[in-house]
C-alpha positions as CSV (number, residue, x, y, z in Angstrom):
1,M,6.8,-20.3,-42.4
2,E,4.7,-18.3,-40.1
3,E,3.3,-14.7,-40.2
4,V,3.3,-12.6,-36.9
5,V,1.8,-9.3,-36.4
6,V,3.6,-7.1,-34.0
7,Q,3.3,-3.6,-32.6
8,I,6.6,-1.8,-32.1
9,R,6.7,0.6,-29.3
10,N,10.0,2.5,-29.7
11,N,12.5,3.3,-32.4
12,R,15.2,1.1,-31.1
13,A,13.1,-2.1,-31.5
14,F,12.2,-1.0,-35.1
15,S,16.0,-0.6,-35.7
16,F,16.5,-4.1,-34.4
17,L,13.9,-5.5,-36.7
18,E,15.4,-3.6,-39.7
19,N,18.7,-5.3,-38.7
20,L,17.1,-8.8,-38.7
21,E,15.7,-8.0,-42.1
22,A,19.0,-7.0,-43.4
23,L,20.4,-10.3,-42.3
24,N,17.5,-12.1,-43.9
25,V,16.1,-13.5,-40.7
26,I,12.8,-11.8,-41.2
27,K,10.9,-10.0,-44.0
28,V,8.8,-6.9,-43.2
29,M,5.6,-7.5,-45.5
30,R,4.0,-4.2,-44.8
31,R,4.5,-1.3,-42.6
32,I,1.3,0.4,-41.0
33,P,2.2,3.8,-39.6
34,Y,1.0,4.5,-36.0
35,A,-2.3,6.7,-36.1
36,H,-2.6,8.9,-33.1
37,T,-6.2,9.9,-34.2
38,E,-7.6,6.6,-33.7
39,I,-6.6,6.5,-30.1
40,Y,-7.7,10.2,-29.4
41,S,-11.0,9.7,-31.3
42,D,-11.9,6.8,-29.0
43,R,-10.7,8.7,-26.0
44,T,-12.6,11.8,-27.1
45,A,-15.8,9.8,-27.7
46,R,-15.4,8.2,-24.3
47,L,-14.9,11.5,-22.6
48,S,-17.9,13.2,-24.4
49,E,-20.1,10.1,-23.4
50,I,-19.0,10.6,-19.5
51,R,-19.7,14.3,-19.8
52,S,-23.1,13.7,-21.3
53,I,-24.0,11.4,-18.4
54,T,-22.5,13.4,-15.6
55,G,-23.0,16.9,-16.9
56,N,-26.0,17.8,-14.7
57,I,-24.5,16.4,-11.6
58,Q,-23.4,19.2,-9.1
59,I,-21.3,18.4,-6.2
60,D,-20.6,21.1,-3.5
61,L,-17.2,20.4,-1.9
62,S,-16.7,24.0,-0.6
63,N,-16.8,22.8,3.1
64,F,-15.1,19.6,2.7
65,R,-12.2,18.8,4.8
66,F,-9.8,15.8,4.2
67,N,-8.9,14.0,7.5
68,R,-6.0,11.7,6.6
69,D,-6.2,9.9,10.0
70,E,-9.9,9.0,9.3
71,A,-9.2,7.9,5.8
72,N,-6.5,5.5,7.1
73,N,-8.7,4.1,9.8
74,Y,-9.7,0.6,8.3
75,D,-10.8,-0.9,11.5
76,E,-14.2,0.8,11.7
């Protein structure tokens, strides 16, 4: 017998696994709820680090004009 850890990304997949468990094909040993806070805390920490590095950089784009033809000119 082998143990496998999987991440379920939608409710239909979880329903499928519940059906397999009902048929005694698999056994759910432990269910760990998905914690949004872990992802957001990592994201928040990463964004605050980026802001601390780039916070004093000022770029003036007031007179910037985007030239699509020049942007697509890869030959030069």
